[in-house]
VOKOL-780121 format. One record per residue (C-alpha): residue in three letters; chain; x, y, z. Coordinates in steps of 0.1 Angstrom, whole numbers. Layout:
resn,chain,east,north,up
Ala,A,X,Y,Z;
...
//
This chain:
resn,chain,east,north,up
Met,A,0,0,0;
Phe,A,11,36,-6;
Pro,A,17,59,24;
Ser,A,-15,75,37;
Pro,A,-30,98,27;
Ala,A,-26,86,-10;
Pro,A,-29,114,-36;
Gln,A,-62,115,-55;
Phe,A,-60,103,-91;
Asn,A,-60,130,-117;
Pro,A,-48,123,-153;
Gly,A,-32,158,-154;
Ala,A,5,158,-159;
Ser,A,12,180,-129;
Thr,A,-8,157,-105;
Met,A,8,126,-119;
Leu,A,42,140,-107;
Thr,A,30,138,-71;
Tyr,A,31,100,-75;
Leu,A,68,99,-79;
Pro,A,78,106,-42;
Ala,A,52,81,-31;
Leu,A,66,54,-54;
Ala,A,101,62,-42;
Val,A,91,57,-5;
Phe,A,72,25,-14;
Phe,A,101,9,-31;
Ala,A,125,20,-4;
Gln,A,104,5,23;
His,A,97,-28,5;
Gly,A,129,-32,-15;
Ile,A,129,-30,-53;
Thr,A,149,-61,-57;
Gln,A,124,-82,-38;
Tyr,A,96,-67,-59;
Val,A,114,-75,-92;
Arg,A,122,-111,-80;
Arg,A,86,-117,-69;
His,A,69,-104,-100;
Phe,A,94,-108,-129;
Leu,A,116,-138,-121;
Asp,A,104,-174,-124;
Thr,A,121,-197,-99;
Thr,A,104,-229,-111;
Phe,A,138,-245,-121;
Lys,A,159,-228,-95;
Gly,A,188,-252,-87;
Leu,A,180,-273,-118;
Tyr,A,195,-251,-144;
Glu,A,229,-234,-146;
Ala,A,242,-212,-174;
Asn,A,270,-226,-196;
Gly,A,291,-216,-225;
Phe,A,271,-235,-251;
Asp,A,238,-219,-240;
Leu,A,254,-185,-242;
Ala,A,267,-192,-277;
Leu,A,231,-198,-288;
Leu,A,214,-171,-267;
Ile,A,237,-142,-275;
Pro,A,231,-143,-313;
Tyr,A,194,-152,-307;
Phe,A,189,-120,-287;
Ile,A,210,-99,-311;
Val,A,188,-110,-340;
Leu,A,156,-104,-320;
Ile,A,168,-69,-311;
Leu,A,178,-60,-347;
Leu,A,144,-73,-360;
Ala,A,127,-52,-333;
Thr,A,145,-21,-345;
Tyr,A,132,-25,-380;
Gly,A,97,-31,-365;
Ile,A,100,2,-345;
His,A,110,19,-378;
Arg,A,76,7,-393;
Tyr,A,59,23,-363;
Thr,A,78,55,-370;
Leu,A,66,56,-406;
Val,A,30,53,-393;
Tyr,A,37,82,-369;
Leu,A,52,103,-397;
Tyr,A,23,96,-419;
Tyr,A,-2,109,-393;
Lys,A,20,137,-380;
Lys,A,17,156,-412;
Lys,A,-14,140,-427;
Asp,A,-29,174,-432;
Arg,A,1,185,-453;
Ala,A,-16,179,-486;
Thr,A,5,181,-518;
Lys,A,4,216,-531;
Leu,A,-14,219,-564;
Pro,A,10,233,-589;
Gln,A,8,264,-610;
Glu,A,-1,253,-646;
Phe,A,21,256,-677;
Ala,A,9,284,-699;
Glu,A,17,261,-728;
Leu,A,20,223,-723;
Pro,A,55,210,-727;
Leu,A,67,181,-749;
Val,A,66,148,-731;
Thr,A,83,116,-741;
Val,A,65,84,-729;
Gln,A,88,54,-726;
Leu,A,74,19,-726;
Pro,A,101,-7,-718;
Ile,A,90,-42,-725;
Phe,A,106,-77,-727;
Asn,A,85,-107,-740;
Glu,A,52,-91,-731;
Gln,A,30,-103,-759;
Tyr,A,-2,-106,-738;
Val,A,-2,-71,-724;
Val,A,16,-49,-748;
Asp,A,-16,-40,-767;
Arg,A,-34,-30,-735;
Leu,A,-5,-8,-726;
Leu,A,-3,10,-760;
Gln,A,-41,14,-761;
Ala,A,-41,31,-727;
Val,A,-11,54,-736;
Cys,A,-27,65,-768;
Arg,A,-59,74,-748;
Ile,A,-40,98,-726;
Glu,A,-55,133,-729;
Tyr,A,-27,154,-742;
Pro,A,-20,172,-775;
Arg,A,-6,147,-800;
Glu,A,20,172,-812;
Lys,A,32,174,-776;
Leu,A,37,136,-773;
Asp,A,66,114,-782;
Ile,A,58,77,-775;
Gln,A,86,52,-775;
Leu,A,80,14,-773;
Leu,A,114,1,-762;
Asp,A,113,-36,-770;
Asp,A,140,-60,-760;
Ser,A,119,-91,-768;
Thr,A,133,-123,-780;
Asp,A,100,-141,-788;
Glu,A,68,-134,-807;
Thr,A,63,-102,-788;
Ala,A,85,-84,-813;
Thr,A,61,-91,-841;
Val,A,31,-82,-821;
Ala,A,46,-50,-808;
Arg,A,58,-39,-842;
Asp,A,24,-45,-858;
Leu,A,7,-25,-830;
Cys,A,30,4,-834;
Glu,A,24,5,-871;
His,A,-14,4,-865;
Tyr,A,-14,33,-841;
Ala,A,11,53,-861;
Ser,A,-12,49,-892;
Gln,A,-39,66,-871;
Gly,A,-18,96,-864;
Tyr,A,-4,87,-830;
Pro,A,32,96,-824;
Val,A,44,61,-817;
Val,A,79,49,-824;
Tyr,A,91,13,-822;
Leu,A,126,8,-810;
His,A,139,-28,-809;
Arg,A,173,-39,-795;
Thr,A,189,-72,-805;
Asn,A,206,-75,-771;
Arg,A,196,-67,-735;
Ala,A,227,-48,-725;
Gly,A,218,-31,-692;
Phe,A,184,-47,-692;
Lys,A,156,-22,-685;
Ala,A,180,6,-675;
Gly,A,199,0,-708;
Ala,A,166,2,-728;
Leu,A,156,35,-711;
His,A,191,49,-717;
Glu,A,190,40,-754;
Gly,A,156,56,-757;
Leu,A,167,89,-743;
Lys,A,192,92,-771;
Ser,A,163,99,-795;
Ala,A,138,112,-770;
Lys,A,123,146,-779;
Gly,A,106,155,-746;
Glu,A,117,178,-719;
Phe,A,99,154,-695;
Val,A,99,116,-696;
Ala,A,70,95,-683;
Ile,A,76,57,-679;
Phe,A,52,28,-678;
Asp,A,59,-9,-675;
Ala,A,41,-34,-696;
Asp,A,15,-44,-670;
Phe,A,3,-8,-663;
Val,A,-28,9,-676;
Pro,A,-22,47,-671;
Pro,A,-54,67,-667;
Ser,A,-63,92,-695;
Asp,A,-56,123,-672;
Phe,A,-23,110,-660;
Leu,A,-1,137,-676;
Leu,A,-25,166,-669;
Lys,A,-24,157,-632;
Thr,A,14,153,-630;
Val,A,32,174,-656;
His,A,23,208,-641;
His,A,44,201,-609;
Phe,A,74,208,-631;
Thr,A,65,245,-632;
Asp,A,86,245,-601;
Pro,A,122,243,-615;
Lys,A,133,223,-584;
Ile,A,111,193,-590;
Gly,A,129,164,-607;
Met,A,103,136,-605;
Val,A,66,130,-597;
Gln,A,55,95,-586;
Thr,A,19,83,-585;
Arg,A,3,55,-565;
Trp,A,-1,20,-579;
Thr,A,-35,4,-578;
His,A,-44,-31,-588;
Ile,A,-64,-43,-618;
Asn,A,-67,-79,-605;
Arg,A,-68,-73,-567;
Asn,A,-97,-97,-563;
Tyr,A,-84,-124,-586;
Ser,A,-71,-148,-559;
Phe,A,-61,-150,-523;
Leu,A,-25,-143,-533;
Thr,A,-33,-112,-552;
Glu,A,-54,-98,-523;
Val,A,-24,-102,-500;
Glu,A,0,-88,-526;
Ala,A,-23,-57,-529;
Ile,A,-22,-51,-492;
Leu,A,16,-54,-492;
Leu,A,19,-28,-520;
Asp,A,-7,-5,-504;
Gly,A,15,-3,-472;
His,A,44,8,-493;
Phe,A,25,34,-514;
Val,A,4,48,-486;
Leu,A,26,48,-455;
Glu,A,62,46,-468;
His,A,60,70,-497;
Ser,A,36,95,-480;
Gly,A,54,94,-447;
Arg,A,88,100,-463;
Ala,A,75,126,-488;
Arg,A,57,146,-460;
His,A,88,145,-438;
Asp,A,111,157,-465;
Val,A,134,127,-466;
Phe,A,145,107,-496;
Phe,A,120,84,-513;
Asn,A,123,66,-546;
Phe,A,108,64,-581;
Asn,A,92,30,-585;
Gly,A,104,24,-620;
Thr,A,69,31,-635;
Ala,A,38,53,-632;
Gly,A,60,84,-628;
Ile,A,74,112,-648;
Trp,A,109,127,-647;
Arg,A,125,159,-657;
Arg,A,150,150,-684;
Gln,A,175,174,-669;
Ala,A,173,156,-635;
Ile,A,181,123,-651;
Asp,A,211,137,-669;
Asp,A,223,157,-639;
Ala,A,223,125,-617;
Gly,A,244,107,-642;
Gly,A,217,90,-662;
Trp,A,204,54,-660;
Glu,A,230,29,-646;
His,A,225,-8,-647;
Asp,A,249,-20,-619;
Thr,A,219,-27,-596;
Leu,A,186,-45,-602;
Thr,A,167,-15,-588;
Glu,A,179,11,-613;
Asp,A,149,33,-603;
Thr,A,160,36,-566;
Asp,A,196,41,-576;
Leu,A,187,70,-599;
Ser,A,163,84,-573;
Tyr,A,190,87,-547;
Arg,A,216,101,-570;
Ala,A,191,128,-582;
Gln,A,181,138,-547;
Leu,A,217,140,-536;
Lys,A,221,165,-564;
Gly,A,194,186,-549;
Trp,A,164,177,-569;
Lys,A,130,175,-551;
Phe,A,105,148,-556;
Val,A,67,149,-554;
Tyr,A,44,120,-544;
Arg,A,8,121,-556;
Gln,A,-11,95,-535;
Asp,A,-43,107,-549;
Val,A,-33,99,-585;
Glu,A,-39,62,-592;
Cys,A,-22,41,-619;
Pro,A,-36,6,-622;
Ala,A,-14,-24,-628;
Glu,A,-16,-62,-629;
Leu,A,-4,-82,-599;
Pro,A,15,-115,-604;
Val,A,-9,-143,-601;
Glu,A,16,-171,-595;
Met,A,37,-177,-564;
Thr,A,69,-183,-585;
Ala,A,64,-150,-603;
Phe,A,57,-131,-570;
Lys,A,88,-146,-554;
Thr,A,110,-137,-584;
Gln,A,97,-101,-582;
Gln,A,103,-99,-545;
Ala,A,138,-114,-548;
Arg,A,148,-89,-575;
Trp,A,136,-60,-554;
Ala,A,154,-74,-523;
Lys,A,187,-79,-541;
Gly,A,184,-46,-559;
Leu,A,179,-25,-528;
Ile,A,209,-41,-511;
Gln,A,230,-34,-542;
Thr,A,218,1,-542;
Gly,A,225,4,-505;
Lys,A,261,-7,-510;
Lys,A,265,17,-538;
Ile,A,246,48,-525;
Leu,A,246,47,-487;
Pro,A,283,58,-483;
Arg,A,275,88,-505;
Val,A,244,96,-484;
Leu,A,263,92,-451;
Lys,A,291,115,-463;
Ser,A,268,141,-477;
Lys,A,256,172,-459;
Gln,A,220,159,-456;
Pro,A,203,162,-422;
Phe,A,207,132,-398;
Arg,A,170,123,-403;
Val,A,175,119,-440;
Lys,A,206,97,-435;
Leu,A,188,76,-409;
Glu,A,157,70,-431;
Ala,A,179,62,-460;
Trp,A,197,36,-439;
Tyr,A,165,19,-429;
His,A,150,21,-464;
Leu,A,180,6,-482;
Thr,A,189,-20,-456;
Ala,A,154,-32,-448;
Asn,A,159,-65,-466;
Met,A,186,-74,-442;
Ser,A,157,-86,-420;
Tyr,A,155,-117,-443;
Pro,A,189,-132,-434;
Leu,A,182,-123,-398;
Met,A,150,-143,-400;
Val,A,169,-173,-413;
Ile,A,193,-171,-383;
Leu,A,163,-168,-360;
Ser,A,147,-199,-377;
Val,A,178,-219,-369;
Leu,A,181,-207,-333;
Leu,A,145,-206,-323;
Leu,A,140,-243,-312;
Pro,A,172,-246,-291;
Ala,A,166,-212,-277;
Met,A,131,-222,-267;
Val,A,144,-252,-248;
Ile,A,170,-231,-230;
Arg,A,146,-203,-222;
Phe,A,121,-228,-209;
Tyr,A,145,-242,-183;
Gln,A,156,-206,-174;
Gly,A,119,-199,-166;
Trp,A,91,-191,-189;
Phe,A,84,-158,-171;
Gln,A,116,-145,-187;
Met,A,102,-154,-221;
Leu,A,70,-135,-212;
Tyr,A,88,-103,-203;
Ile,A,117,-104,-227;
Asp,A,113,-127,-257;
Ile,A,77,-120,-264;
Pro,A,79,-82,-263;
Leu,A,107,-84,-288;
Phe,A,86,-106,-311;
Leu,A,57,-82,-307;
Ala,A,79,-52,-316;
Ser,A,88,-68,-349;
Thr,A,57,-88,-359;
Phe,A,28,-66,-347;
Ser,A,44,-36,-363;
Ile,A,38,-54,-396;
Ser,A,1,-59,-389;
Ser,A,-5,-24,-377;
Phe,A,15,-10,-407;
Tyr,A,-7,-27,-432;
Leu,A,-40,-22,-413;
Val,A,-34,15,-412;
Ser,A,-29,16,-450;
Gln,A,-61,-3,-456;
Arg,A,-80,20,-432;
Glu,A,-67,50,-452;
Leu,A,-77,36,-486;
Phe,A,-109,19,-476;
Pro,A,-125,37,-446;
Arg,A,-157,16,-448;
Thr,A,-144,-19,-456;
Trp,A,-109,-19,-441;
Pro,A,-119,-44,-413;
Arg,A,-120,-70,-440;
Ala,A,-82,-68,-441;
Leu,A,-81,-83,-407;
Leu,A,-89,-117,-423;
Tyr,A,-58,-114,-444;
Leu,A,-33,-102,-418;
Pro,A,-22,-135,-404;
Phe,A,-16,-148,-439;
Leu,A,1,-116,-449;
Met,A,26,-121,-420;
Ala,A,30,-157,-429;
Leu,A,37,-149,-465;
Gly,A,63,-124,-455;
Ile,A,80,-152,-435;
Gly,A,76,-176,-464;
Leu,A,96,-153,-486;
Thr,A,125,-154,-462;
Leu,A,146,-182,-479;
Thr,A,143,-168,-515;
Asn,A,150,-132,-504;
Thr,A,179,-143,-482;
Ile,A,196,-159,-512;
Ala,A,190,-126,-531;
Val,A,204,-105,-503;
Leu,A,235,-127,-499;
Glu,A,242,-125,-536;
Ala,A,240,-87,-534;
Leu,A,264,-86,-504;
Ile,A,290,-108,-520;
Gly,A,287,-89,-553;
Lys,A,272,-117,-574;
Gln,A,256,-102,-605;
Ser,A,225,-117,-621;
Ala,A,202,-110,-650;
Phe,A,171,-88,-646;
Ala,A,144,-114,-640;
Arg,A,112,-101,-655;
Thr,A,79,-108,-638;
Pro,A,56,-127,-662;
Lys,A,23,-109,-671;
Tyr,A,-6,-129,-685;
Arg,A,-33,-103,-688;
Val,A,-52,-119,-660;
Glu,A,-77,-93,-647;
Lys,A,-108,-113,-636;
Lys,A,-114,-146,-619;
Lys,A,-126,-161,-652;
Asp,A,-93,-152,-669;
Val,A,-67,-180,-673;
Val,A,-29,-180,-675;
Arg,A,-20,-180,-711;
Ala,A,16,-190,-715;
Asn,A,32,-219,-697;
Lys,A,66,-209,-713;
Tyr,A,68,-178,-691;
Arg,A,64,-198,-660;
Lys,A,95,-203,-640;
Arg,A,105,-230,-615;
Leu,A,126,-223,-584;
Gly,A,146,-255,-582;
Trp,A,154,-268,-547;
Val,A,140,-238,-529;
Pro,A,104,-249,-525;
Trp,A,116,-282,-511;
Ala,A,138,-264,-486;
Glu,A,108,-243,-476;
Leu,A,87,-274,-469;
Leu,A,115,-288,-448;
Ile,A,119,-256,-428;
Gly,A,81,-255,-423;
Ser,A,83,-290,-409;
Tyr,A,110,-279,-385;
Phe,A,87,-252,-372;
Ala,A,59,-278,-369;
Leu,A,82,-296,-344;
Thr,A,87,-263,-325;
Val,A,49,-260,-322;
Tyr,A,47,-296,-309;
Tyr,A,75,-288,-284;
Ala,A,57,-256,-272;
Leu,A,24,-274,-268;
Asp,A,40,-303,-250;
Asn,A,56,-279,-225;
Glu,A,24,-258,-222;
Asn,A,42,-227,-236;
Phe,A,10,-217,-253;
Leu,A,18,-180,-258;
Thr,A,45,-188,-284;
Val,A,23,-211,-305;
Pro,A,5,-184,-326;
Phe,A,39,-170,-336;
Leu,A,53,-204,-344;
Leu,A,23,-212,-365;
Leu,A,30,-182,-387;
Phe,A,64,-198,-396;
Val,A,47,-232,-403;
Val,A,20,-217,-425;
Gly,A,43,-193,-443;
Tyr,A,70,-218,-453;
Trp,A,45,-245,-462;
Tyr,A,23,-222,-482;
Thr,A,51,-207,-503;
Gly,A,67,-241,-508;
Leu,A,35,-259,-519;
Met,A,23,-231,-541;
Ser,A,56,-229,-558;
Leu,A,56,-266,-566;
Leu,A,19,-268,-575;
Gln,A,14,-235,-592;
Gly,A,4,-240,-628;
Arg,A,2,-278,-627;
Phe,A,-35,-276,-620;
Ser,A,-42,-242,-636;
Ser,A,-61,-240,-669;
Leu,A,-43,-228,-700;
Ser,A,-61,-210,-728;
Leu,A,-65,-227,-762;
Ala,A,-38,-204,-775;
Ala,A,-13,-213,-748;
Glu,A,18,-217,-769;
Gly,A,30,-200,-800;
His,A,5,-172,-797;
Thr,A,16,-146,-823;
Lys,A,-16,-128,-833;
Pro,A,-22,-95,-815;
Tyr,A,-53,-88,-796;
Pro,A,-79,-65,-812;
Val,A,-67,-29,-811;
Gly,A,-84,4,-812;
Val,A,-86,36,-791;
//
């Protein structure tokens, strides 16, 4: 009991301070060490367990990994805070050009025979004077897409659209190389870029180009939306993942005046900013982020328009999704190795440097997750014999800091986008977290390759023009296998199933929900990678499809 008379409760800050002397007297009288021992230390195995070198060799890296993962989790909480802190700071509507400038629209493609017509049709529908447009279809295709794309360009050019077909016989520099080659003949002062799976809205340029009346603006990025969000369970989860990036990460960074990146598509650049930053470079797999940081280090300002939507097609197969995520993971680490030293040596404010560090090193969490996966079961055994109350007050809070930050991060993004229906996202959150865990092995391989400097080709994400549930995957030839990785994922999932059994057998029920995320995540990604496409329908024109889809604007 507190000394009498106890102060009356009042939530005011000044009254709360009166508790401090009372608390000091209480702990002095009763002894703080006795209080801590009584309430925080479990003595169930007192006298039965003694620490040893082997246990420390396991527990020290175990806690280091948990703490590092928790710091990345706290960073996600910080982004949510930044988003809301300046939520009322709306993007200033720009002063309009007295005369619209010439804009080059670059469309880099590689073996995209099923979506190239949709892309060209959407671009030709953009509301902008034709004499002020310069449309480049940059084709590196090695299959029937080249014939399809050339015929489509001739079709639209015959109708008066300023479409130019540029085909390379090699993929030097991959996408970055294609964009660089296109700039050699580009006529526009500004350059809009759209990947093959995007369908830009007709008012895209009119909503973005006027920002460049400010001579300091180098790039304008818009928000991706999803044509086939409701196609499958996987695409629903993918959409939520991307929403978190485009709502909270981009908006939080943009509103807080720290660096953020062009996403490779659905954006528009000032040509001078590209040149001033050194142009497109292809020594990383995320050439967009690389150029973004170099341009911002040169002093160019970026604008993010969350209110301007640009629809795109999500990958519908697990292997395609994993390939995409691995490319992004490897590319960001490559960019971090290349750019972070420049950022840290620059005269940018500390908050800019800190955010750049967390942004470009975020994928280091994947190798950390692998280490945690190896250490988790033996650490559970040791921690159980040390006393499960210690797990309750130490291990579980660290888990919560890293895992629940993910759920809150994506829930907030859904609440912002869908105020009326956002609770529906609660159904997907456990699977979203499990899917993130399931990507660990593939992305860890990508991160390690980046760290050791192993170069790899730009692995495209197959697009099948799948928009509705009735649509079918058209081309088996674009489907990729991941070799031994799915089998390893199944094996790791089985390992975590053993940890679940161990936790249940020792009545450590609080850890079971977390462990089940690992089981479901690894088994789901492994099984879907092995089974994807084996039971899916193929269209009658599955292979050798060379005839373009009907065209028209």
